[in-house]
N, C-alpha and C positions, 0 to 999 in steps of 0.2 A: 734700138734707135738711140743715138747720142746727139747732143746739141752743144753748141757753143754757149758761153755765158749769156750772151745777149738773147739767144734763142731760148735759153732756159727761162730767163726773166719773162719772156713773152708767153711761155707755156704755163708754168705754175709758180713763178716768182711771187705772184699775188693770187691767192685763191679767189676765184670769182663766185658769183651766186649759184652757178651750175656745178660747182665742185664741192665734194664732201669727203672728208677723210673717214673711211669705214673702219680701218684697223691699222695698227702698227705691227710691223714684223721685222725680220732681218732677211737679207739676201746676200748675193755676191756680185762683185763687179764683173761684167762680161769681158773685160780686157785682162784683168790681173787675178781674178777670182778671190780678191780680198773680201772678207765679210764686212758688210756695211748695213746701216739701218735702211729700212724701206717702209713705204706706206702703200696701202691699197686705197685708191681714190676713185669715187664715183664722179664721172663726167657725163652728165646727161643720162642716156640709157646704158652707157658703157662703164666698165671699171678698169682702171689701169694700175699697174704697179709703177711707182716712181721711187727713184733712189739716186744718191750722189756719191761717187767715189772721190776722195780728196785728190787723187792723182789724175783720174780720167774723166771726171765731170759727171754730168747729169744723164740719166737714162729713164725712158718712159716706154712701157710696153702694155698693150691691151691684153687683159686676161679674161674678160667676160663681156659679151655683147647681148643686151636685150633680155627678154623674158624666156624662161623663168628667171627672176631677178637673183642677183648674187646673194642678197640678204635672205630671201625666202628659201633659197637652196641650202642655206647653212644648216638649219635644224639642230637637233641634239646629237650628241656623240658619246659613246661609251669608251672608256680606256681599259685596256688589259695589259698593264705594264709588265714587261718581261723581267725576269730575274737577271740582273746585270752580271755579265762575266768580267767586268772591269772594276778594279778596286779604286781607280782614280782616272782622271782624264789628262792626257798629255797635251791636248790643245782643244780649242772650242769647236763646237759643231759648225760646219760639217767636215772638219779636217781630221777627225779621230773616230771615224764611224766603226761601230761593231754593235753588239747587243749591250747597250749602255743605259745608265740611269736617266738620261735625257729622253729616252725613247718611250712613246706612249703605248705601243701595241706589240704584243707577241707576234713573231713572224707567222704568216699563214701560208706563204708560197716562197720557194727559193729556186733561183736559176743556177744551174751548173753549166758552165761554158766548156763543153767537152771537146771542142775543136776551135782553133782560130783560123783554120782554112775555110775558103769559100769558093764556090763555082760561079759566083757573080762578082761584079765590081759596081755595086749600085751607087749612083750619085748621092743617095740618101741611105745612111747606115749608122745606127746608134753605136755599133761596136767598131766602126771604121775599119772593117776587115779588109786586108790587102794580101792576096796570095804571095806577092813578091817577097814579103818579109814575115811570113807566117811562122809562129812557134811550132815546135813539134807537139802533136796531140798529147795531152796528159795520159799516162798509163792507167790501166784499170786500178792499180793499187792506190794511186792518188785520188781517183774518183771515189773509191771505197772510203778513203779517209774523209772526203767531203761529206759523203752520206753519213758517216759516223759522227762528224761534227754536228750535223743537223739533228741527229738523234739525241745528242748531248744537250742541245739547246732547249728542246721542247718535245711535245708529242710529235709524231711524224707529220711534217708539213707536206703540202702538195709540191711535186717536183716538176720543174720545167727544164728539159735538156735543150741547151741552146748553143750558140757559137758566136761567130763563124756559122758554118753550115754543118750541123751535127750529122746529117745523113751521108757525109763524105767518109764517115767511119764505118768500115765493114763490120766492126764489132759493136755497133750501137745496140743490136739486140742483146748482147751480153751485158751491156751497161744497164739496160732496162731490167733484165732478169735479176741482176745483182741488187738493184734497188728494191725490187719486189721481195726478194729473199730477206732483205734487211728490215722489211716491215713497212715500206712506203706503199700505200694503197692506191695512190693516184700519180701517174707519171705521164706527162705529155711531151711531145717533141715540137719545138718551135723551128719551122723549116720553110724554105722557099719552095719546096715541093718538086724541084726538078727531077730528082732521082725517083721520087714516088710516082711521078707521071711516066717515067721511062721503064721502071722495073717493078712490076706487080709482085714478083717473087720476094723482093726485099720488103715490100709492104707486109706481106704475109709473115715474114720472119719477125717484124716488129710487133705485129699483133700477137703472134704465138709467144713472144717473150713477155707479154703482159702490158703492152702499151695501151693506155686508155684513150688518148686524144691526140689528134694532129692539129696543132695550132698553125694554120696554113697562111702564109703571106699571100694575100689575094686582094689586090688594090683596085680592080675594076674589071670591066667586061669589054674593053677595047685595047688593042695592042699599043695605041698611042700613049696610054697611061703607063704601061710597063716600059716603053721606050724612054719616057721622061724620068720615071722614078728608079728603074732598074737597069737602064742602059741598053735594053734589047727587047724584042718581041717575045712574049712568054705566054700569051693567053692559051694557046693550044696545050702546052704542058701543064698549065694550072688546072684546066678543065680535066685533063687526063688524070692528074693527081687526085682530084675530087672523085672521079669515077672509080679509080682503083680502090680508094679508101672505102667508098660506099659499098662497092661490090663485095669487099671483104669484111664489112661490118664494123669499121672503125669510126668512132665519132670524130667529126671535123668541126673546128671553129674557124671561120673566115676572119683573118686579122687584116684590117684595112688601114693603111696609112693615108690620112686625108690631107691633101694639099690644095689650097684655094686655086680655083681656075683649072685644075687638072682633073680631079675626080670628085669634087664636092657636088657635082650634078648627077652622080651615079649612085647616090645613097639608096634611093628607092629601087633601082634596078638590082642592086646587090641583095636587098631583102627578098625580092621576087625570085632571084636565082636560088637563094637559100631554101625557099619554100618548095622548089622543084625537087629538092633532094631531102626533104624532111621525111623521117625523123633523124637521118644520119648526119646532116648538117645540123649541129646542135645549137650553134650560136653564130651571130655576126658581131664582131668586136671592133669598134672604130677607135683609131688612135690619131687624133690631130697631130700633124707633124710637130715635133720638138727639135730644136736645133742643137743636137748633141752628136758626138762622134764625127761623122762626115756629113756635111751639108753644103749646098752650092754657094751660099752667101749669108752674111749676117742679116737677120730678118728685119723687115719693116712691119708695121701693123697690118698692112694688106697681105702679108705672108702668113697671117694667123687665122685659124678657125677655132672657135671656142665651143665649150660644151653646149650652151643654150642654142647656138646656131645649128649644131648637129641635131639636137632634139627637135627643133622646129622643122628642119629639112626632112626628118623622118616622117612627120605628119604630112608635109606638103608634097613630098615626092612619092609617097605611097597612096595618095588620094584619100587619106584618113584611115587607111587600113590599120595603122597605129596612130595614136594621138599623143600630144604633148603631155596630157594628164596621166598617161600610162607609165611615165618614167619617173623614177624617184632617185634621191641621193643614196650613196652606199651606206650599208649598215656597219662597215668596219672602218675603212680608211677615212681620211679627211673628206668632208662632203664635197669640197670643190675639186677633188681629184677625178671624180667619175660619175656615171649615171648607169642605170640599168632598168630594164623592163622585161617581164616574163610573160609568155603568151601561150595559150592553148592553140594548137593548129587543128582547125576543124576540117572534116572531110571535103568541104566545098572550097577550101583554101583560105577561108576567113580566119582572123585571129581574134581570140578573146583574151583580154588581159586578166591576170589573176594576182592576188595579193598586191593590189596597188596601194593599199593602206598599210604602211610599214610601222605604224605607231605601236601596234601590239608587240612587234619584235623589239622595239626600242625600250618599251617599259618593262617587258620581259617576264619576270617571275623566275628567271634563271641567272646564273652568274655570268660575268663578262667572259670568262674562260669557256663556259659551256656555249655561249653565243658564238664565240670564235670557232669552236669545234663544229657546231651545227652548220655555220656558214661555209666552212672549209669542206665539210662533207657534202653539202648541197652542191657547191660548185663542181666537185668531182663527179657527182651523179649527173648534173645538168650537161656537162661538156663531154661525158662519155657516151658511147653508143648505148641505146636503150636495150634493156634485157626483157622488158615486158611493156605492154600497152595498157593504160588505164581503162577502166570500164566506161561505156558511154554514159552510164548513170552518174558516175563521179564527174565526168566532163560536163555534163548538163548542170550538176549542182554548182560547179565552179563558175560556169557561164552565167548562171542566175544570181551569182553574188555571194557564194559561200565564203565567209570570212572567219577563220579561227581566232580565238580570243587570246591565246598564249603563244609564246615563242616556240615552245615544244610542239604544240599542235600545228603551228605553221610548218615546221620542218618535217613533221610526219606527213602532212599533205603534199609538201614539195616532193618528198621521196616517191609518193604514189603517182605523181603527175609527170615525172621526168621522161617517161616513155613517149610523150606526145606533145612536147613543148619546144618552143624556140626562144632562146634568150637573145636580146638585143642590148648591147652595152657599149660603153666607151670610156676611155681613160686618157686624161690629159697629162702626159709626162712632162716634167719640168726641164728647163734649160737654164743657162746662166743669165739670161735676160729676165726670166720670170720666176726663178727659184724663190720659194717662200719657205723659210726654215720651220715655220709652224706646220705647214703641210708635210715637210720632210720628216719631222718627228712623229708624224702619224702614219708613216709608211709601214706596210706589212708585207712588202715584196722585197726580197734581198737577193744579192748575188754573192755566192761563196767565192772568196778569192783564194789565191794560192797559199796565203798565210792562215787559212781557215777562219777568216773573219767574215761576218755577214754584213755586207754593205748595202744600205738602201739603194734601190735601183737608180733613182735620179742622181744621187750623190756619186755612185760608181761611174756613171756615164757623163757627168757634167763636163763640158768642154768650153773653153774660152773662145773668143773670136779668132784667136791666132792658133788654136789647137792645143793649148795647155789643158792638162787634166789633173784631177786630184788623186785618182786611184789607179788609173791605167798607165802602163808604161808606154813610151812613145819614142819615135825617132825624130829627126829634125825636120821632116816634111810636114806641111800644113794640111791636115785633114786626110792625108793619104797614108797614115801609119796603121800598121796592124797592132792591136792593143789587147791587153788582158789586165783585169783587176789585179 
């Protein structure tokens, strides 16, 4: 949201008694992507980012609404600084991204964009994929180079094969098998699911190649939702994709893009749908819409949904099946990036939270690198199809409040429980209106680009109001360009 000078004076020219500066940071201008100072300011129950570009004026964007409060959600955080591959910086953050000395966390997950083609033209798309100008798919030799780049950076990270739409590649099973041969233990496919709903034989090939998880775009249980977000009716194919994956024993995570007034009233229904397919639907992951890539218009505050609103809606719309107190900040990335809760699925369909007190993980007894590896391995087990079901005795102990005392004990328990659990989580990706460079430096999800650099997800996809990007190539059209980092 941008204001004229007079409107700016009316809004924050003079701080009133209901406003409080919570912290100073840096951001970018949504018009020109210039780096500019920013502040996170409390206004009553809400927190807004405010910033001024010398050329384009003042911007204010809501980033947090209500309880749990922004301040209480902060908590403590550990850093596991990567070994920098860069001997110097060509320009300031976020314009020279890679594994650099400014970054606070070793990468935990990496996206490989194995196709820029897509079989949809969604009105909302972080990669702004457009079949009309699609690049040729990278060859297997290039993808092997990306895998080897990641092996050089750190211990093997969790891999997300993305796009475009990766399932348009007939050789996707070969890409998965290649990654497994090179030592990557967890590989997921980020997909719209159309081919998976139409071709169970292809699903079988993906599983046989070593696929762990289908990260399935699944925005709701009504076709009107898909017509708005994806441009066409898709519910039948989405459900068929779930059915085919479940029947073949593949783990599924439902990835939900939340848009105010479109599907924010469907949060509880999506949890109940996931429970019908437990334990093969392993997680429901909510992603409040971020205005990157292709989006219909520049956002106003009413176009935003924030983390605490999603958490409160989970309790309200499930009738208390899950509760606000069951959700906690992340143990890795910046606390204001995400939330998660883990639940035991009981035979009667009820949910018991477990490990709701993460303090023992934070204080630890193990090194930051060990914590990172434990968390990475847990995510891989939680989002993969279960290989065993925990004993009723263990489930009962957890339901009665079993709380391990050390981080190592926590992750040992997590490994035992993964066969009968549901994860509910959410991540608020950033855009040029709300980009906080303090959060960006804490990112542990990167996209490998064609130059073998690992770009933080939000930096790679950042898009100005007019379609300008920092890392993706583009043509002259606004928001309708096919792009690649």
